[in-house]
VOKE-626814 format. One record per residue: residue in one letter; x, y, z of N, C-alpha, C in turn. Coordinates in steps of 0.001 Angstrom, whole numbers, padded with zeros to 6 digits, always signed. Layout:
N
aXYZXYZXYZ...
END
This chain:
140
m+010762-003274-017701+010079-004362-017080+009601-003486-016066r+008275-004031-015199+008098-003628-014021+008438-004653-013072t+008788-004001-011859+009069-004903-010694+008407-005531-009727i+008058-006808-009707+006967-007215-009057+007709-007799-007730e+007069-006951-006554+007812-007418-005519+006513-007483-004509f+006796-007950-003519+005543-008352-002124+006341-007916-000760r+005389-007769+000101+005812-007475+001636+004916-008262+002359g+005284-008880+003480+004677-009368+004487+005194-009409+005831k+004311-009715+007030+004828-009381+008267+005021-010960+008734s+006654-011045+009297+006894-012089+009730+005987-012857+010864v+005731-014238+010755+005091-014574+011963+005748-014999+013364e+006944-014535+013254+008011-014888+014499+008300-013438+014828n+008369-012399+014235+008984-011340+014981+008092-010084+014657d+007037-010082+013816+006119-008937+013433+006880-007971+012516h+008112-008055+012023+009122-007309+011151+008638-007487+009831w+008629-006198+008880+008263-006260+007435+009449-006883+006788y+009028-007811+005789+010004-008486+004879+009360-007959+003258y+010371-007946+002261+010067-007517+001399+011086-008608+000211g+010124-009077-000865+010800-009989-001711+009828-010530-002530d+010034-011858-003269+009411-012874-003942+008380-013393-003083l+006965-013664-003453+005974-014409-002754+005808-015894-003007q+005679-016671-001970+005785-018256-002191+004544-018518-001405t+004093-019955-001921+002887-020659-001031+002865-021967-001243n+002312-022785-000699+002005-024078-000917+000386-024283-000795s+000167-025614-000854-000998-026179-000759-001616-025961+000599i-000897-026067+001673-001485-026047+003003-001458-024635+003502n-001599-023453+002645-001867-022002+002988-000478-021655+003799d+000568-022096+003774+001820-021678+004079+002375-020450+003300t+002784-019428+003601+003185-017969+003066+004365-017789+003498w+005210-017660+002582+006761-017114+002529+007188-015956+001717i+008191-014903+002194+008753-014161+001497+010125-014783+001173s+010544-014768-000213+011870-015003-000439+012782-013674-000321e+013345-013390+000583+013947-012245+001071+014772-011721-000137l+014431-010484-000575+015422-009707-001488+016785-009135-000853d+016529-008214+000346+017634-007770+001113+017027-007086+002240c+016963-007712+003334+016502-006792+004638+017506-006153+005368g+018775-006425+005084+019771-006089+005996+020301-006700+007163e+019572-007602+007390+019703-008411+008871+020097-009716+008342g+020923-009933+007614+021530-011759+007245+020673-012466+006778y+019511-011974+006320+018346-012992+005689+018253-012919+004340k+019165-012401+003429+019377-012418+002000+019192-013758+001528g+018223-013977+000753+018380-015496+000084+017504-016571+001024f+017064-016322+001859+016073-017042+002849+014666-016931+002595f+014159-017768+003343+012413-017854+002931+011952-017280+004486i+011101-016249+004526+010604-016077+005734+009169-016116+005755n+008832-016934+006941+007343-017294+006933+006644-016001+007615v+005473-015825+006786+004870-014542+006783+003465-014577+006954k+002514-013514+007687+001161-014075+007776+000387-013488+006735y-000309-014336+005940-000941-013939+004694-001674-012925+004627q-002358-012745+005703-003193-011536+005619-002660-010417+005442t-001437-010336+005698-000612-009075+005976+000287-008854+004244v-000054-009789+003330+000882-009659+002360+000260-008697+001320g+001481-007862+000721+000780-006636-000181+001671-006467-001481q+001085-006409-002316+002418-006404-003609+002657-004761-004132f+003609-004459-004276+004086-003335-004868+003502-002917-006040t+002895-001458-006051+002116-001076-007204+002856-000383-008311g+003981-000349-008087+004783+000214-009391+005030+001971-009105k+004219+002147-008163+004287+003677-007897+005188+004251-006526y+005261+005368-006348+006144+006004-005186+005430+007087-004909d+005406+007505-003469+005000+008526-003047+005905+009849-003286e+005522+010881-002682+006229+012091-003040+007555+012111-002296l+007929+011291-001282+009181+011176-000893+010374+009857-001306k+009296+009427-002414+010137+008104-003212+010123+006870-002360n+009179+006481-001608+008762+005526-000934+008085+004695-001841k+008015+003443-001650+007435+002468-002630+006177+002473-002044i+004723+002243-003039+003662+002065-002430+003171+000743-002580f+002941+000002-001348+002340-001421-001484+000815-001441-001158e+000088-002342-001723-001250-002862-001589-001028-002972-000054g-002426-002331+000667-002554-002048+002235-002009-000861+002663d-001160-000233+001999-000472+001183+002681-001900+002179+002798i-001767+002980+003734-002664+004107+004043-002020+005373+003353c-002553+005985+002310-001870+007207+001911-002743+008701+002137e-002033+009511+002529-002699+010843+002401-002569+011401+001100v-003645+011679+000551-003645+012469-000890-003998+013636-000697l-003459+014744-001417-004028+016176-001715-004496+016219-002617y-005779+016565-003016-006612+016812-003923-006763+018262-004373y-006196+018644-005491-006428+020290-005890-007929+020356-006461n-008437+021434-005749-009778+021662-006230-009741+023272-006867h-010151+023591-007837-010191+024772-008437-011012+025797-007961s-012371+025035-007322-013862+026175-006952-013903+026147-005428s-012850+025432-004908-012683+025396-003461-011510+025025-002647p-011347+024995-001446-009955+024790-000720-009570+023317-001074d-008142+023324-001123-007639+022021-001541-008363+020812-000259v-008124+019495-000439-008723+018566+000294-007593+017348+000657k-007361+017302+001665-006470+015836+002109-007488+014836+002362i-007312+013684+001930-007845+012453+002347-007139+011534+002516n-007000+010715+003676-006271+009273+003916-007040+008187+003302q-006598+007376+002411-007201+006431+001433-006117+005289+001551e-006994+003812+001419-006025+002958+001672-005937+002222+000078v-004729+001734-000023-004439+001216-001286-004954-000231-001497i-005710-000556-002247-006475-001986-002610-006059-002307-004021f-006386-003624-004174-006253-004039-005798-007653-004539-005956e-008458-004098-006997-009663-004720-007296-009832-004508-008656n-010421-005502-009656-010778-005536-011050-009505-005224-012039g-008244-005589-011285-006996-005630-012298-006220-004383-012136c-006649-003492-011018-006197-002132-010633-005877-001774-009389f-004683-001150-009070-004609-000617-007971-005523+000660-007576i-006226+000762-006470-007259+001753-006044-007002+002388-005091l-007168+003832-004777-006860+004303-003667-008451+004710-003275r-008882+003854-001946-010196+003996-001343-010421+004705+000110a-011201+005559+000012-011567+006406+001387-012422+005617+001829k-012276+005384+003272-013521+004752+004096-014219+005763+004816n-013490+007273+005185-013963+008164+005624-013464+009400+005151h-014597+010185+004717-014466+011269+003945-014299+012667+004886l-014200+012156+006129-013957+013356+006968-015228+014490+007171g-016236+013801+006573-017573+014755+006679-017623+016233+005792l-016593+015768+004641-016264+016690+003683-017423+016597+002686e-017870+017529+001895-018713+017352+000548-017703+017138-000569l-017672+016030-001215-016341+015514-002055-017274+014854-003238e-016587+015028-004331-017530+014374-005615-016920+012785-005170d-018040+011973-005610-017814+010436-005417-016714+009810-005872s-016137+010518-006885-014910+009886-007878-013634+010336-006843r-013720+010909-005823-012507+010924-005146-012430+009993-004134l-013540+009237-003660-013485+008247-002653-013252+006904-003052y-012899+006968-004435-012730+005645-005011-011795+005881-006273v-010499+006315-006463-009809+006604-007251-008486+005340-007783p-008587+005308-008952-007304+004238-009695-006045+004871-009251l-005250+004343-008878-003778+004693-008222-003041+005708-009318y-003189+005271-010496-002315+005782-011539-002941+007476-011947y-004179+007588-011222-004873+009063-011471-004206+009961-010254s-003649+009428-009261-003180+010002-008369-001693+010967-008386d-001482+011022-009822-000277+011745-010133-000446+012787-010179a+000870+013966-010105+000682+015334-010235-000710+015873-011018p-001278+016726-010839-001025+017635-009589-001359+017210-008101n-001914+016116-008016-002107+015420-006713-000953+015099-006025k-000982+015322-004517+000353+014818-003960-000284+013376-003172i+000746+012647-002982+000441+011322-002001+001574+011215-001493k+001243+010764+000170+002363+010525+000825+002066+009249+001858i+002844+008374+001847+002128+006975+002788+002582+007517+004196i+001288+007283+005024+001324+007346+006355+001009+006297+007141g+000829+005326+006787+001116+003995+007627+000364+002789+006534n-000190+001635+007329-000634+000746+006779-001958+000162+007400i-002690-000664+006646-003921-001090+007382-003827-002018+008482h-002426-002716+008713-001923-003768+009587-001613-003122+010832d-000713-002099+010699-000395-001378+011944-000999-000042+012158n-001693+000646+011429-002407+001816+011665-003740+001962+010956s-004400+001083+011210-006006+000939+010673-006639+002315+011015w-006524+002730+012206-007011+003868+012919-006970+005205+012124l-005885+005088+011140-005870+006455+010003-006623+006624+008989l-007490+005392+008764-008550+005743+008122-009887+006302+008435
END
């Protein structure tokens, strides 16, 4: 069974919290904390809706969980030219987590590398989380 987990930034202190997602009819959004190590276990944390992202079920090369909204540095191996590193945002679209590049650094790349399903990023390509769109949008 896969883990369904969300994260979001608190409206009170701007910290990230991880757990189950809860909403109501007036658009309040909470994370039911799994364990943040700060005494909040089992409590509901009011989070900013626009920062909520789901765990993809994938991990980066350092064994960090990859969430929707993360910015990842992906190393693409290329047999005919030098390998290429591209910063890509993790999004959810059409029932799939996707790596999307907003800027391909002026390199001549195949269109397929600018918009890649996350499950295609497995070996031999290497993926590393370098930030997220809420705290580090300038990385794209």
